[in-house]
C-alpha positions in Angstrom: -59.0 9.8 52.2 -62.6 8.8 52.3 -63.7 5.2 51.4 -67.0 5.4 49.4 -70.1 3.7 50.8 -72.3 1.5 48.7 -76.0 1.3 49.3 -77.3 -2.2 49.7 -80.7 -3.5 48.6 -82.0 -3.2 52.2 -81.3 0.5 52.4 -78.2 0.2 54.6 -74.7 1.2 53.4 -71.3 -0.6 53.5 -67.8 0.8 53.0 -66.6 -0.4 49.7 -63.0 -1.1 50.8 -62.4 -3.0 54.1 -59.9 -5.2 55.9 -60.3 -9.0 55.8 -58.8 -11.2 58.5 -58.8 -14.6 56.6 -55.8 -16.6 57.8 -54.7 -13.8 60.1 -53.4 -15.8 63.1 -55.6 -15.3 66.2 -52.5 -14.1 68.2 -51.9 -11.3 65.6 -55.5 -10.3 64.9 -55.9 -7.7 67.6 -52.7 -5.9 66.6 -53.5 -6.1 62.9 -57.1 -4.9 63.2 -56.0 -2.1 65.6 -53.5 -0.9 63.0 -56.1 -1.1 60.2 -58.5 1.0 62.3 -55.7 3.5 63.1 -55.0 3.8 59.3 -58.7 4.6 58.6 -60.3 1.2 57.8 -63.9 1.0 59.2 -65.0 -2.2 57.6 -63.8 -5.5 59.1 -64.6 -8.9 57.6 -64.2 -12.0 59.7 -65.8 -15.5 60.1 -66.4 -18.0 62.8 -64.2 -20.5 61.1 -61.2 -18.1 61.1 -60.9 -18.5 64.8 -60.1 -14.8 65.3 -63.4 -13.1 66.2 -62.1 -12.4 69.7 -59.1 -10.5 68.4 -61.4 -8.4 66.1 -63.6 -7.7 69.1 -60.7 -6.7 71.3 -59.4 -4.3 68.7 -62.8 -2.7 68.3 -63.2 -2.4 72.1 -59.9 -0.5 72.5 -60.2 1.6 69.4 -62.3 4.3 70.8 -64.2 4.4 67.6 -68.0 4.8 67.9 -69.9 1.6 67.0 -72.0 3.3 64.4 -68.8 4.2 62.5 -67.8 0.6 62.1 -69.0 -2.1 59.8 -68.4 -5.7 61.0 -69.1 -8.9 59.0 -69.0 -12.5 60.2 -70.2 -15.8 58.8 -72.0 -19.0 59.6 -69.9 -22.1 59.2 -70.9 -25.1 57.2 -71.7 -27.5 60.1 -74.2 -25.2 61.7 -76.9 -24.8 59.0 -79.5 -27.2 60.6 -82.2 -26.6 63.1 -81.6 -23.7 65.4 -77.8 -23.9 65.0 -77.6 -20.6 63.0 -79.2 -18.8 66.0 -76.7 -20.3 68.5 -73.8 -19.7 66.1 -74.5 -16.0 65.7 -74.9 -15.5 69.4 -71.5 -17.2 70.0 -70.0 -14.9 67.4 -71.5 -11.8 68.9 -70.1 -12.8 72.3 -66.6 -13.3 70.9 -66.9 -10.0 69.0 -68.3 -8.1 72.1 -71.1 -6.8 70.0 -74.9 -6.7 70.2 -75.3 -6.9 66.5 -73.2 -7.5 63.4 -73.7 -5.2 60.4 -73.6 -8.2 58.0 -74.0 -11.9 58.6 -73.3 -14.4 55.8 -73.9 -18.1 55.0 -70.3 -19.0 54.4 -70.7 -21.8 51.8 -73.9 -23.3 50.3 -72.6 -26.9 51.0 -75.0 -28.3 48.3 -74.5 -32.0 49.2 -76.0 -31.3 52.6 -79.0 -29.6 51.0 -79.6 -27.4 54.0 -78.5 -23.9 52.8 -82.1 -22.8 52.1 -83.0 -23.6 55.7 -79.8 -21.7 56.9 -80.9 -18.7 54.8 -84.4 -18.7 56.3 -82.7 -18.7 59.8 -80.6 -15.7 58.8 -83.8 -13.9 57.8 -85.1 -14.6 61.3 -81.9 -13.3 62.9 -82.1 -10.1 60.9 -85.7 -9.7 62.1 -84.6 -10.2 65.7 -82.1 -7.4 65.2 -79.0 -9.5 65.7 -77.8 -8.9 62.2 -78.5 -5.6 60.4 -78.0 -7.0 56.9 -77.8 -10.6 55.7 -76.2 -12.2 52.7 -74.3 -15.2 51.4 -70.8 -16.3 50.4 -69.7 -18.6 47.6 -73.2 -19.0 46.2 -73.5 -19.8 42.5 -76.6 -19.0 40.4 -78.5 -22.2 41.2 -78.0 -21.6 44.9 -79.1 -18.0 44.7 -82.2 -18.9 42.6 -83.3 -21.5 45.2 -83.0 -19.4 48.3 -84.9 -16.5 46.6 -87.6 -18.8 45.4 -87.9 -20.5 48.8 -88.0 -17.3 50.9 -88.7 -14.4 48.7 -85.8 -12.6 50.3 -82.8 -11.5 48.1 -79.4 -11.4 49.8 -77.8 -8.0 50.2 -74.4 -9.4 49.0 -72.8 -12.5 47.6 -69.1 -12.8 48.7 -67.3 -14.8 46.1 -63.8 -15.5 44.9 -63.2 -12.8 42.3 -60.0 -11.5 40.8 -58.9 -10.8 37.2 -58.3 -14.5 36.3 -61.6 -15.6 37.8 -64.3 -13.0 37.3 -67.4 -15.2 37.7 -69.4 -13.3 35.1 -72.5 -15.6 35.3 -72.8 -15.0 39.1 -72.0 -11.2 38.8 -74.5 -10.7 36.0 -77.3 -12.6 37.9 -76.5 -10.6 41.1 -76.6 -7.3 39.3 -80.0 -8.1 37.8 -81.4 -8.9 41.2 -79.8 -6.0 43.2 -77.2 -8.1 45.0 -73.8 -6.5 45.5 -70.7 -8.5 44.9 -68.0 -8.8 47.5 -64.7 -10.1 46.2 -62.6 -12.3 48.4 -59.1 -13.2 47.3 -59.2 -10.0 45.2 -55.5 -10.1 44.4 -55.5 -13.8 43.5 -53.9 -14.8 46.8 -50.5 -14.6 45.1 -51.2 -18.0 43.4 -50.4 -16.7 39.9 -48.4 -13.9 38.4 -51.2 -11.4 38.3 -48.8 -8.5 39.0 -46.5 -9.5 36.2 -49.2 -9.3 33.5 -48.7 -6.4 31.1 -52.3 -5.2 31.7 -51.5 -4.7 35.4 -47.8 -3.8 35.2 -48.3 -1.2 32.5 -51.2 0.5 34.3 -49.0 0.6 37.5 -46.2 2.3 35.6 -48.6 4.7 34.0 -50.1 5.8 37.3 -47.1 5.6 39.5 -48.8 3.0 41.6 -48.1 -0.6 42.7 -49.6 -3.5 40.8 -51.7 -4.3 43.9 -53.1 -0.8 44.0 -54.1 -1.1 40.3 -55.9 -4.4 40.9 -57.7 -2.9 43.9 -58.7 0.1 41.8 -60.0 -2.2 39.0 -62.3 -3.9 41.6 -63.5 -0.5 42.9 -64.3 0.8 39.4 -66.3 -2.4 38.7 -68.3 -1.7 41.9 -67.0 -4.6 43.9 -66.8 -4.5 47.6 -63.4 -5.9 48.7 -61.1 -6.4 51.7 -57.5 -7.3 50.8 -55.7 -9.0 53.6 -52.3 -8.1 55.0 -50.7 -8.2 58.5 -48.1 -5.5 57.5 -48.9 -2.0 58.4 -47.2 -0.6 55.3 -49.2 -2.9 53.0 -52.4 -2.0 54.9 -51.7 1.7 54.2 -50.8 1.0 50.6 -54.1 -0.9 50.0 -56.0 2.1 51.2 -54.1 4.6 49.1 -56.2 4.0 45.9 -58.6 6.9 45.8 -56.3 9.5 44.1 -56.3 7.9 40.6 -58.6 6.2 38.1 -57.9 3.6 35.5 -58.9 4.4 31.9 -61.6 2.4 30.1 -58.8 0.8 28.0 -56.9 -0.2 31.2 -60.0 -1.7 32.7 -60.7 -3.6 29.5 -57.1 -4.9 29.4 -57.5 -6.4 32.9 -60.9 -7.7 32.0 -59.3 -9.7 29.3 -57.3 -11.7 31.9 -60.4 -13.7 32.8 -60.4 -17.5 32.3 -64.1 -18.2 31.7 -63.6 -21.9 31.8 -62.9 -21.6 35.5 -59.2 -22.5 35.2 -58.3 -19.2 36.9 -59.9 -20.3 40.2 -57.3 -20.4 43.0 -59.5 -21.9 45.8 -62.3 -24.4 46.2 -65.3 -24.9 43.9 -68.5 -24.0 45.9 -70.1 -27.2 44.5 -67.5 -29.3 46.1 -67.3 -27.7 49.6 -69.5 -29.6 52.0 
C-alpha cells in the first residue's frame, strides 16, 4: 500500500490521504497517532485549537520514522491573527510538536468580521520565508476571502482546507481553487456522521459492488476527485480500513451518482458557515 503524493503549487508534495486528530482527546492522541504511523500513515493534520499538538509530537518522537518521511500540518487560531501573533503562535506550536518546521501551516478560519485575515496571511508568508513552515495555506476560506488575500499579497495558498463531503461539495470554491492551482483538502470527508450518507443508494450500491464498506467508497470518491483528506478515528481497525482504499476504483457512473448527492443551496453543511465564525 502506497499513498499517492500530490504536488502543490510551491513544488512540494503532500500525501493525499492522512490522519486528522480533530476532537481526538489529548490523552488519547499519542496512542492514536502512534497506531496510525504503525499502520502506514505519514500525514498528520492537527491544529493549535485542538489542544493535542503535544500528543502528536510525542508520537512522532517515539515513532523512529525519519522526519523527511512525515508530513505535519497545524493551524493558526482565530484570536492570533493580529500583529506578530502568528509568529508567536507558530513557534508555540513547533515547541509542542517538537519540530523545527511544519510541512504546512494554515490560517484556520478567515474570521471576516475581524477583517484581519489578509494580515494573518501576510504573516504566514513571512513564516514560510523564515523556514518555519515549508508550505502555507488556508482553511475554510470562501472565494471572496481567497480573492482578497491573493490580491493583497500576490501569493496563492498551496491548499484550502474546507468542509467537503457528498452533501456539501462547495463547487464554487473548488472551481476557483482549481483555476488558481490551489489543492482542496476535505475536512469532515464522511459528513461527521451527521446524516445518513452511508445509507444512500449511491454509496451503498457501490460498496456492495466492490466488496468495500460505505466509508471506503466515500474516501475513494474523494481520492478520485483529487481531494486531499484525513478521516478521523481513534479505533485501530477503522484506521486500517480507511487506509485500505487503493485496490479498487469507482466507475464514472458511480462517481456521478455520488456527485448527485450535493445540496448546492448549502443545506448539506454539517458544521459552521465560514462567514459566521469570528
